[in-house]
Every structure is written in C-alpha cells, then in structure tokens.
C-alpha positions as CSV (number, residue, x, y, z in Angstrom):
1,M,-0.2,0.1,0.4
2,H,2.9,2.2,0.4
3,I,0.9,4.4,3.1
4,G,3.1,7.3,4.2
5,D,4.2,10.1,5.9
6,G,2.3,13.0,3.5
7,F,6.2,14.0,2.6
8,L,5.9,14.6,-1.4
9,C,6.4,10.9,-2.3
10,D,3.3,9.8,0.0
11,N,1.5,9.1,-3.2
12,F,-1.4,7.1,-1.0
13,L,-4.7,8.5,-1.8
14,F,-7.0,5.9,-1.0
15,D,-7.8,6.7,2.3
16,N,-11.5,6.1,2.3
17,E,-11.3,3.2,-0.2
18,L,-9.1,1.0,2.1
19,E,-11.3,2.3,5.2
20,R,-14.7,1.0,3.9
21,L,-12.4,-2.0,3.5
22,L,-11.0,-2.2,6.7
23,L,-14.5,-1.6,8.6
24,E,-16.5,-4.2,5.8
25,I,-14.5,-7.1,7.2
26,T,-14.3,-5.9,10.4
27,K,-18.1,-6.9,10.7
28,S,-17.1,-10.7,10.0
29,D,-18.6,-12.9,12.3
30,K,-15.9,-15.6,11.4
31,E,-12.3,-15.2,13.0
32,T,-10.4,-13.2,10.1
33,E,-7.0,-12.4,9.6
34,L,-5.6,-9.9,7.4
35,V,-2.2,-10.4,6.1
36,I,-0.6,-7.5,4.1
37,V,1.8,-8.5,2.0
38,G,5.1,-5.8,2.3
39,D,5.3,-2.1,2.0
40,G,2.1,-1.4,3.9
41,L,3.7,1.3,5.5
42,E,6.4,3.8,3.0
43,L,9.6,4.3,5.5
44,I,12.6,4.8,2.8
45,E,10.4,7.3,1.0
46,S,9.9,9.6,4.6
47,R,10.8,12.9,5.3
48,M,12.9,11.2,8.0
49,V,15.4,9.2,5.6
50,K,15.5,12.4,3.8
51,D,16.6,14.2,6.0
52,L,18.7,11.7,7.6
53,G,21.2,12.2,3.8
54,L,22.4,9.4,1.9
55,I,24.1,7.6,5.0
56,P,25.2,3.8,4.7
57,F,22.2,1.8,4.7
58,D,23.4,0.4,8.3
59,D,23.9,3.5,9.6
60,L,20.2,4.5,8.4
61,M,18.8,1.3,10.4
62,E,20.2,3.3,13.7
63,K,19.4,6.4,13.2
64,I,16.0,6.4,12.0
65,D,13.3,7.3,14.9
66,P,10.4,4.9,15.3
67,C,8.6,8.7,15.4
68,V,8.2,8.1,11.5
69,I,5.2,5.6,12.1
70,D,3.7,8.4,14.0
71,H,3.6,10.9,11.7
72,I,2.6,8.2,8.9
73,F,-0.8,7.7,11.7
74,N,-1.0,10.9,12.2
75,N,-1.7,11.6,8.3
76,H,-3.7,8.5,7.3
77,E,-5.8,8.6,11.0
78,K,-8.9,7.1,9.2
79,V,-7.0,4.8,8.0
80,F,-5.6,3.5,11.1
81,N,-8.8,4.0,13.5
82,A,-10.1,1.5,11.1
83,L,-7.6,-1.1,11.8
84,K,-7.8,-0.6,15.6
85,K,-11.2,-1.1,15.6
86,F,-10.2,-4.6,13.2
87,C,-7.1,-5.7,15.8
88,R,-10.1,-5.0,18.5
89,I,-12.0,-8.8,17.3
90,H,-9.1,-10.7,14.3
91,K,-5.8,-10.8,13.9
92,L,-3.3,-8.7,11.6
93,T,0.1,-10.1,10.0
94,Y,2.5,-8.0,8.8
95,L,4.8,-9.2,6.1
96,I,7.3,-6.6,6.1
97,G,8.9,-5.6,2.2
98,N,11.8,-3.5,1.3
99,H,10.4,-0.7,1.8
100,D,9.4,-0.8,5.2
101,Y,12.6,-3.4,6.0
102,F,13.1,-1.4,9.7
103,F,10.0,-3.1,11.1
104,L,12.1,-6.2,10.5
105,K,15.1,-5.5,12.6
106,K,14.5,-3.0,15.6
107,K,11.8,-4.2,18.0
108,R,11.3,-0.4,18.4
109,F,9.7,0.1,15.2
110,R,7.6,-3.3,15.6
111,D,6.4,-1.9,19.7
112,R,5.5,1.6,18.4
113,F,3.4,0.5,15.6
114,K,1.6,-2.1,18.0
115,E,1.5,0.5,21.0
116,L,-0.6,3.0,17.9
117,I,-2.7,-0.1,16.7
118,G,-4.0,-0.5,20.5
119,N,-4.1,-4.6,20.5
120,G,-0.6,-5.8,20.0
121,E,-1.1,-9.3,21.2
122,N,-3.3,-9.6,18.0
123,V,-0.8,-8.0,15.9
124,T,2.6,-10.1,14.0
125,F,5.2,-9.0,12.2
126,A,6.5,-11.8,9.9
127,P,8.8,-12.6,6.9
128,Y,6.8,-14.9,5.2
129,F,3.1,-16.3,5.5
130,Y,2.8,-19.9,5.5
131,D,-0.3,-21.9,6.0
132,K,0.2,-25.6,6.1
133,E,-3.0,-26.8,6.1
134,W,-4.3,-24.9,3.8
135,G,-1.2,-25.3,1.5
136,V,-0.8,-21.4,1.2
137,F,2.4,-19.6,1.0
138,A,2.6,-15.8,0.8
139,Y,5.6,-13.2,0.7
140,H,6.8,-10.4,-0.8
141,G,9.3,-11.5,-3.0
142,N,11.6,-8.1,-3.6
143,N,14.2,-10.8,-3.8
144,F,13.1,-12.1,-7.0
145,D,14.0,-9.1,-8.3
146,P,17.7,-8.2,-9.1
147,G,17.5,-4.7,-8.7
148,N,15.8,-5.0,-5.9
149,R,17.3,-8.1,-3.8
150,F,19.4,-8.2,-0.9
151,G,22.4,-10.0,-1.2
152,K,25.7,-11.9,0.5
153,D,29.1,-10.6,0.4
154,K,30.6,-14.2,0.2
155,K,34.0,-13.2,1.6
156,T,32.3,-11.7,4.8
157,G,29.0,-13.0,5.0
158,R,27.6,-10.0,5.4
159,I,24.2,-8.8,4.2
160,V,24.2,-6.5,1.0
161,P,21.0,-3.8,0.6
162,P,19.5,-3.6,-2.5
163,I,20.7,-1.2,-4.8
164,G,17.0,-0.6,-5.9
165,D,16.4,1.5,-2.0
166,Y,19.6,3.4,-2.5
167,I,18.3,4.5,-5.9
168,T,15.2,5.5,-4.8
169,R,16.7,7.8,-1.8
170,Y,19.6,9.1,-4.1
171,M,17.0,10.3,-6.1
172,M,14.7,11.3,-3.3
173,I,17.5,13.7,-2.1
174,Y,19.0,14.6,-5.3
175,F,16.6,14.6,-8.2
176,R,14.0,15.9,-6.5
177,D,15.4,19.0,-5.9
178,I,16.1,19.8,-9.2
179,L,12.7,18.7,-10.1
180,Y,11.4,21.5,-7.4
181,E,13.8,24.0,-9.2
182,G,13.5,23.7,-13.0
183,D,9.9,24.9,-14.4
184,V,8.4,21.6,-13.9
185,P,4.6,20.6,-14.1
186,E,3.6,19.5,-10.3
187,H,2.5,16.8,-11.1
188,V,6.0,15.2,-12.2
189,H,7.2,15.4,-9.3
190,H,4.8,13.2,-8.0
191,D,4.3,10.4,-10.6
192,Y,7.9,9.9,-11.7
193,D,7.8,7.4,-8.8
194,D,5.0,5.7,-10.2
195,V,5.8,4.8,-13.9
196,R,6.2,1.1,-14.8
197,P,8.0,-0.7,-15.5
198,N,11.1,1.6,-14.1
199,V,12.5,1.1,-17.7
200,D,10.1,3.3,-19.0
201,I,10.9,6.3,-16.9
202,F,12.8,7.9,-19.8
203,D,10.5,7.5,-22.6
204,W,8.0,8.9,-19.7
205,F,10.2,11.8,-19.7
206,S,10.7,12.1,-23.5
207,Y,7.0,12.3,-23.4
208,I,6.5,15.0,-20.7
209,M,9.8,17.5,-22.4
210,K,7.0,17.3,-25.4
211,T,3.8,17.5,-24.1
212,Y,5.2,20.4,-22.0
213,D,7.9,21.7,-24.4
214,L,10.4,22.0,-21.0
215,S,13.7,23.8,-21.7
216,I,15.3,21.1,-19.3
217,D,16.6,17.8,-20.1
218,L,14.8,15.3,-17.8
219,V,16.4,12.6,-19.4
220,E,19.9,14.0,-19.6
221,I,19.4,15.3,-15.9
222,W,18.2,11.8,-14.6
223,M,21.0,10.1,-16.3
224,G,23.4,12.1,-14.8
225,E,22.2,12.0,-11.3
226,L,22.7,7.9,-11.8
227,L,26.1,7.9,-13.1
228,K,27.0,9.5,-10.2
229,L,24.7,7.1,-8.2
230,L,26.9,4.3,-9.7
231,N,30.5,5.7,-8.7
232,T,29.3,5.9,-5.3
233,V,31.0,3.2,-2.5
234,Q,27.9,1.7,-2.0
235,A,26.7,1.5,-5.5
236,R,30.2,-0.1,-6.1
237,R,29.6,-2.5,-3.4
238,W,26.2,-3.9,-4.4
239,M,27.8,-4.5,-8.0
240,K,30.8,-6.2,-7.3
241,S,29.0,-8.5,-4.8
242,N,26.1,-9.6,-7.1
243,Y,28.0,-8.9,-10.7
244,P,31.5,-9.5,-10.3
245,F,31.9,-9.8,-14.5
246,A,30.4,-6.5,-14.8
247,H,31.9,-4.9,-11.8
248,R,35.6,-4.6,-13.9
249,F,33.8,-2.5,-16.7
250,S,31.7,-0.3,-14.4
251,K,34.5,2.2,-14.3
252,F,34.6,2.3,-17.8
253,F,30.7,2.8,-18.2
254,I,30.3,6.0,-15.4
255,S,33.9,7.7,-16.0
256,G,35.1,9.5,-18.9
257,N,33.0,12.3,-21.6
258,Y,31.1,10.2,-23.2
259,G,29.3,8.6,-19.6
260,I,26.1,10.2,-20.3
261,K,26.2,9.5,-23.9
262,L,27.3,5.6,-23.0
263,G,24.9,5.4,-20.5
264,R,21.5,6.6,-22.5
265,F,22.7,4.5,-25.5
266,F,23.0,1.7,-22.9
267,V,19.6,2.0,-21.1
268,S,17.4,2.7,-24.8
269,I,18.9,-0.3,-26.1
270,V,17.6,-2.1,-22.5
271,S,14.2,0.0,-23.1
272,K,13.7,-1.6,-26.3
273,L,14.6,-5.6,-25.4
274,R,12.4,-4.9,-22.4
275,G,9.1,-3.7,-25.1
276,L,10.0,-6.8,-27.1
277,K,9.8,-9.3,-24.3
278,R,8.5,-7.8,-20.9
279,T,9.2,-10.6,-18.6
280,N,7.2,-11.8,-15.3
281,Y,9.6,-12.5,-12.6
282,M,7.2,-13.0,-10.4
283,K,4.7,-15.4,-12.2
284,T,8.1,-17.6,-13.7
285,K,8.9,-17.9,-9.9
286,A,5.6,-19.6,-8.9
287,E,5.5,-21.9,-11.7
288,K,8.6,-23.0,-10.7
289,I,7.5,-23.5,-7.2
290,L,3.9,-24.8,-7.6
291,C,4.1,-27.0,-10.9
292,K,8.1,-28.3,-10.7
293,A,9.1,-28.2,-7.0
294,P,6.9,-30.6,-6.0
295,D,8.6,-33.0,-8.2
296,N,12.2,-31.6,-8.5
297,P,13.7,-30.2,-5.6
298,K,16.1,-27.4,-7.8
299,Y,12.9,-26.0,-8.9
300,A,12.1,-25.3,-5.1
301,F,12.9,-22.2,-3.2
302,S,16.9,-21.2,-2.2
303,E,18.7,-19.5,0.3
304,R,19.4,-16.9,-1.6
305,D,15.4,-16.3,-2.1
306,F,15.4,-15.2,1.9
307,F,18.6,-13.0,1.9
308,G,18.3,-10.5,4.7
309,F,15.0,-11.6,5.6
310,C,14.9,-15.5,7.1
311,E,16.7,-18.8,6.7
312,K,15.0,-20.4,4.2
313,P,11.8,-22.0,5.0
314,E,10.8,-26.0,5.1
315,I,7.5,-26.0,2.6
316,D,5.5,-28.8,1.7
317,Y,5.4,-28.7,-2.1
318,K,3.4,-31.2,-2.7
319,N,0.8,-29.8,-0.9
320,L,1.2,-26.2,-1.2
321,H,-2.0,-24.7,-3.0
322,G,-1.2,-21.4,-4.2
323,V,1.4,-18.5,-3.9
324,I,0.7,-14.9,-3.1
325,F,3.1,-11.8,-3.7
326,A,3.5,-8.1,-4.3
327,H,6.4,-6.2,-5.0
328,R,5.5,-6.2,-8.9
329,H,2.6,-2.9,-8.8
330,K,0.7,-5.1,-10.9
331,F,-2.2,-7.3,-9.9
332,E,-2.5,-10.9,-11.4
333,N,-4.4,-13.9,-10.7
334,Y,-4.0,-16.7,-12.7
335,I,-4.6,-20.8,-12.2
336,M,-2.0,-23.2,-12.9
337,P,-3.1,-26.6,-13.6
338,Y,-0.8,-29.1,-12.3
339,S,-1.2,-33.0,-11.9
340,G,-5.3,-32.8,-12.2
341,K,-5.8,-30.1,-9.5
342,N,-5.7,-26.6,-10.1
343,K,-3.1,-24.0,-7.6
344,F,-2.9,-20.5,-8.2
345,Y,-1.2,-17.6,-8.3
346,I,-1.8,-14.0,-7.3
347,N,-0.2,-10.9,-6.7
348,T,-2.1,-8.2,-5.4
349,G,-0.3,-5.4,-7.3
350,T,-0.7,-1.7,-5.4
351,W,-2.7,0.4,-3.7
352,R,-1.3,3.4,-5.5
353,N,-1.2,4.5,-8.8
354,V,0.4,3.4,-11.9
355,I,1.4,4.8,-14.6
356,E,2.3,2.7,-18.0
357,K,2.6,3.3,-21.8
358,D,-1.2,2.9,-23.3
359,W,0.0,-0.2,-25.4
360,N,-3.1,0.3,-27.6
361,H,-2.8,4.1,-28.9
362,G,0.9,2.9,-30.9
363,K,2.7,4.3,-26.7
364,K,2.0,7.4,-27.9
365,K,0.4,8.0,-24.4
366,F,1.0,7.2,-20.9
367,V,-2.3,6.4,-18.5
368,K,-2.7,6.7,-14.7
369,S,-5.2,3.9,-12.8
370,A,-4.9,2.3,-9.7
371,E,-6.4,-0.9,-8.8
372,L,-7.1,-1.6,-5.0
373,A,-6.8,-5.7,-5.3
374,C,-7.4,-7.9,-2.3
375,V,-7.5,-11.7,-2.0
376,I,-10.2,-13.1,0.7
377,I,-9.5,-17.2,1.3
378,D,-12.1,-19.1,3.2
379,E,-12.4,-22.7,3.8
380,E,-16.3,-24.7,3.0
381,N,-16.7,-28.3,2.9
382,A,-12.9,-29.4,3.0
383,Q,-12.2,-27.0,0.1
384,L,-10.8,-23.7,-0.4
385,N,-12.8,-20.4,-1.8
386,I,-10.1,-18.0,-3.4
387,Q,-12.1,-15.1,-4.6
388,S,-10.2,-12.2,-5.4
389,M,-11.8,-8.2,-5.1
390,M,-10.8,-5.3,-7.1
391,Q,-11.6,-2.1,-7.7
392,N,-10.6,0.1,-10.9
393,K,-9.6,3.3,-10.8
394,I,-9.0,5.1,-14.1
395,E,-7.3,9.2,-13.7
396,N,-10.2,11.1,-15.9
397,K,-8.0,14.4,-15.8
398,R,-5.3,14.1,-18.5
399,L,-1.7,13.7,-17.6
400,A,-0.5,16.1,-20.1
401,V,-2.1,17.9,-23.1
402,T,-0.5,18.2,-26.7
403,E,-1.2,19.2,-30.0
404,E,-2.2,15.5,-30.6
405,E,-5.1,12.9,-29.0
406,V,-2.3,11.7,-26.0
407,G,-5.4,12.5,-23.9
C-alpha cells in the first residue's frame, strides 16, 4: 500500500476506500486474519530518511526513529482508526517488504506500531506467511527482482542491501530538488515515482518534455544523477557483490566525457528489449514453485530468495496449493494446472497509482490508473474458496495536453 507520512513521496490517496474495506471485514462473524503482503507503510521514501541524508544503510538502520510511524498514522488517521477497530476483534499479520524493512530489524518499530494500534497481541510481524493446512504461502517477493533483492558478500557473509532502495533514496535527495527548481508541472514531482516498469521512466520523461515543451532535459539530468550514483561506494559494493564480472567494466561505463551518452544508449537498448519481451519474473517464479518444485527440488525456493529476511522455510511443496506475492505493483490472478489439480498464483499489486504506456494507442501516451485489490481465502466443505476483489480507478484528467490526441 505504501502508506506514507504526507511527504512529497506519499502517493497513497485511497484512505476512504481502505477505511471502507477494513470496516467491512471487521463486521465479519468469522475469525479473520488480515495479511499485508509487504510495504504496508512507506518508510524509505519518508521525510525523516531524506533529512538523514545518503548515509550507509546500516547507519540509517540505527539512526531512523520510530516516530516516523507516528507521522504516517497522523497523516492517515481514518485508515488507522479503522485498523484499530479491526485489531480489537481479529488478527493482523504484517509481512515485511523492502520499503518497510526497518520493522524486521528494529523491535522499537514493531512495538511502536503495536502501541498505536492499541491491541498489540493481535498484531504479528513476519517475513512470510505459510498456512500448511491450507497450503498457502505469501511473501513480498522483492528478492526475486535483481535490482531490489538483498545479497550476501561471499567473503564476509554480510548482507548487502538492494541497489533499488539506494537509488530510491539517492533520487529522493538529489533529483527531486532539481525537479523543484526546474520549470516542471507540479504533478511530475509525484508521478515520476509511479511509472511502471521502471525502465519506461526515460520514455515518460521524453513524453513530458514534448508535451510541455520544457526547457530542461529530464532524461539527461536523471541519467547524469544515475551515473554519479553508480560511482558511489555503496553502488560499487553492490555491483561487485552481485555482478562481479560486470563490475570490472563499470569504471569505463561511469567515467569519461562520453559517460552520459553511453549510459543513455545502454538504457535505450535495454528499454527496447524490455518492450519486445516484458518478462513477468513473479509469475515465472510461481510456476516453478507450484508446478515444478513438487517433482524436482531444484525449482524450490533457494536460500538466496530469503537473504536479509530469514532462513529458507520448510515447505510441503506437494501440498502447496497457492502462492501470493506483491512488490510488482501489478495485480495478477492465474490458475495453474498441475497433476489434475488447479493451483493459483496471485499478485496483490499495489494500492497506489501506476503510470503505464498505453499500448493500444501506439505508445503515444501514458495512462494513470489504480487497481485496489485484495484476496479473500476461506474454507467450506474441505475446499478452499479464493476470491479476488479489485476496484479499478482510472485517472480522468489528462496527464498532459498536446496538439496531438494524447489525453
């Protein structure tokens, strides 16, 4: 959901919808457990993290204060008042993602959340959810994403934080200030963080520049900041840990007079390749876990899938009926046949706006929409009922107005 503290990066706009959902399920006469599949609160893109500056991740872990949770609660009071009512009767299991990772390592954060909810006994924090009886496994899933997974240094064994979170902090501190100072429409400050997939950010910048006839080159500026970022100690450490071969050539990529031109060329090639084949790594992972792992252990979860979160869990793959992931910001619901049975994979998407290319109109425009999804799982007559509920919201106002039909 990425519920934030009201800072510029807080793009959670659906307080009324979430309050309505929470109050509705609170009325249930059945014992109910609400599972948030990671990134429930937006802690990385908070004012406090920005004010602390671009310090190493371990230092950030020590210096960030639990009062950031108070700021989020105060900024979205109706949501958390509804959550309080829910937790008086039912249970909340809060899975941890990469944008709220502090909950995993800092007991003070978990304690403060429970204090604000009012009934801490009904609140559990966990890296994953597994109901062995029902055969349902849920996990945020950022470790399936190369740019957002935690790594491990082979020599020291220390956990290496994701480069994606570092990029998020870096751009929040440096690039956003440039947007503020430049002659850029106000909505751009918010919207650029919601472009999916991330590689389309360059096409979106070009679209915005053309639409508003901007005097600044957003692509050039963003790429310039990215190249500076790649030359930092944290970025080079991550690259060396995750891609030791490519690390040898990184100095050539990020230095010299042709660095920016080379960077733009490289990203444009990647963008075109992604456009030809937009891989769904979450679905691929789910297919392996559900349909291949029962017969071949090499397709089961690996230790790397849980670096930074926990030890690899013991799972009965033969009786695993479904997996639920998040992280990808795209709602998905698939039935996967296996040995005469139907298994399911669901991605809960995100409760924030997503800006994507409109592929139905020759990629000439971008569309802002939101898919507010939840999944209800129940048992009846020894059978699982899986119900996906999704409310679709499409931005009616034009993201930009040009001489062309790009509404």
